[in-house]
C-alpha positions as CSV (number, residue, x, y, z in Angstrom):
1,X,76.8,-15.2,28.2
2,X,79.2,-16.5,30.5
3,X,80.1,-12.7,31.0
4,X,77.6,-10.9,30.4
5,X,76.7,-13.2,34.1
6,X,79.8,-11.1,35.4
7,X,79.3,-7.6,34.7
8,X,75.7,-8.2,36.2
9,X,76.7,-9.3,39.1
10,X,79.4,-7.4,39.5
11,X,77.0,-4.3,38.8
12,X,75.2,-5.6,41.5
13,X,77.3,-6.8,43.4
14,X,79.1,-2.8,43.5
15,X,75.0,-1.3,43.7
16,X,74.9,-3.1,46.5
17,X,77.9,-2.1,48.3
18,X,77.5,1.6,47.3
19,X,74.0,2.2,49.0
20,X,74.9,-0.5,52.3
21,X,77.2,2.0,52.9
22,X,75.7,5.4,51.9
23,X,72.6,4.4,54.4
24,X,72.4,6.1,57.6
25,X,72.5,5.3,60.8
26,X,69.1,5.8,63.1
27,X,70.0,7.9,66.3
28,X,69.8,6.5,70.0
29,X,67.5,7.5,71.8
30,X,69.7,9.5,73.9
31,X,71.1,11.7,70.4
32,X,67.4,12.4,70.1
33,X,67.6,13.9,73.4
34,X,70.1,15.6,73.2
35,X,69.6,17.0,69.7
36,X,66.5,19.5,70.6
37,X,67.0,22.3,72.4
38,X,63.9,22.6,74.3
39,X,61.1,19.8,75.4
40,X,58.3,21.2,76.9
41,X,55.1,19.2,77.7
42,X,51.8,19.3,75.1
43,X,49.2,16.4,77.4
44,X,49.3,14.7,79.7
45,X,47.2,11.4,80.3
46,X,46.4,9.3,83.3
47,X,45.6,6.1,83.4
48,X,43.8,4.4,86.7
49,X,45.4,1.2,87.7
50,X,42.9,-1.9,85.6
51,X,41.6,0.3,83.7
52,X,43.1,0.9,80.3
53,X,41.8,3.8,79.8
54,X,43.9,7.1,79.2
55,X,42.6,10.4,79.8
56,X,43.9,13.7,78.4
57,X,44.9,16.2,82.0
58,X,44.4,19.6,81.1
59,X,48.6,20.9,81.1
60,X,48.7,24.4,83.3
61,X,50.2,27.8,81.9
62,X,52.2,26.7,84.6
63,X,54.1,23.5,83.6
64,X,53.4,23.9,79.2
65,X,55.9,26.9,79.5
66,X,58.4,25.3,80.6
67,X,61.4,25.0,78.9
68,X,63.4,21.1,79.6
69,X,67.0,20.5,77.9
70,X,69.1,17.9,78.1
71,X,72.9,17.8,78.1
72,X,75.4,15.2,75.9
73,X,77.2,15.4,79.6
74,X,74.1,13.8,81.3
75,X,73.0,16.3,82.9
76,X,69.2,18.0,82.0
77,X,67.7,22.5,83.3
78,X,64.3,23.1,83.4
79,X,63.8,27.0,82.9
80,X,60.3,27.3,84.6
81,X,59.5,29.8,81.9
82,X,57.4,33.2,82.0
83,X,54.5,31.8,84.4
84,X,55.5,29.3,87.8
85,X,53.5,27.2,90.2
86,X,54.8,28.1,92.9
87,X,56.7,31.9,93.5
88,X,59.5,30.3,95.6
89,X,60.5,27.4,92.6
90,X,63.9,29.0,91.3
91,X,63.6,29.7,88.3
92,X,65.8,27.0,86.8
93,X,66.6,23.7,88.2
94,X,68.3,21.0,87.8
95,X,68.9,16.9,87.9
96,X,70.9,14.1,86.1
97,X,69.3,11.5,83.3
98,X,69.9,8.5,81.9
99,X,68.7,6.5,79.6
100,X,69.0,2.5,79.1
101,X,71.3,0.3,77.4
102,X,68.4,-0.5,75.4
103,X,67.3,2.6,74.3
104,X,63.5,1.5,76.3
105,X,64.0,3.1,79.8
106,X,64.4,6.7,81.2
107,X,66.1,8.1,84.4
108,X,65.5,11.2,85.8
109,X,67.1,12.5,89.4
110,X,66.7,15.8,91.0
111,X,67.2,17.1,95.0
112,X,63.4,16.8,95.5
113,X,62.9,13.1,93.1
114,X,64.0,9.6,91.4
115,X,61.8,8.7,88.7
116,X,61.9,5.4,86.1
117,X,60.1,5.3,83.5
118,X,58.9,4.3,80.4
119,X,60.2,5.0,76.4
120,X,56.9,4.6,75.0
121,X,58.3,7.0,72.2
122,X,61.1,9.1,71.4
123,X,61.0,11.1,67.6
124,X,63.6,13.8,66.4
125,X,60.1,16.4,68.3
126,X,58.5,14.3,70.8
127,X,59.3,12.4,73.6
128,X,56.0,9.5,75.6
129,X,57.3,8.9,78.4
130,X,55.8,7.1,80.7
131,X,55.9,6.4,85.0
132,X,54.7,4.5,87.2
133,X,52.3,6.2,90.1
134,X,51.7,4.3,93.5
135,X,49.1,1.0,91.5
136,X,48.6,4.0,87.7
137,X,50.4,5.9,85.6
138,X,51.3,9.1,83.6
139,X,52.3,9.5,80.2
140,X,53.7,13.0,79.1
141,X,54.3,14.0,75.9
142,X,57.0,15.9,75.3
143,X,57.7,18.1,72.0
144,X,60.6,20.2,70.5
145,X,59.9,24.1,70.5
């Protein structure tokens, strides 16, 4: 009986070690962000202060075809795509990005702006990012293409 118990205990211990050792670590928000070669804005929502109601805003064609690429060196590139919102805008612009140590804040900087927003959701193919604009909130949903 003792021998059977010891063998069963050893088998369970070995099995638990094997399954623990084989578990793949979840990718970090930074790894998810940089894994995709192109993020595109698919949804823009606004929340008027105090209302609690999110309202969808149509994504303009000139914005929908923009391709955002986040690089491992903490920079990003935006390609304007085939349609520009302003003909004078450069085809490609760049900036910097960082994610807070807890993975909940995304900071974006460029020559024109500095935004710190909250990551609502980040998955392999979807990013939901929320920024405050005065008393209102704007939520961007981006998906990989």
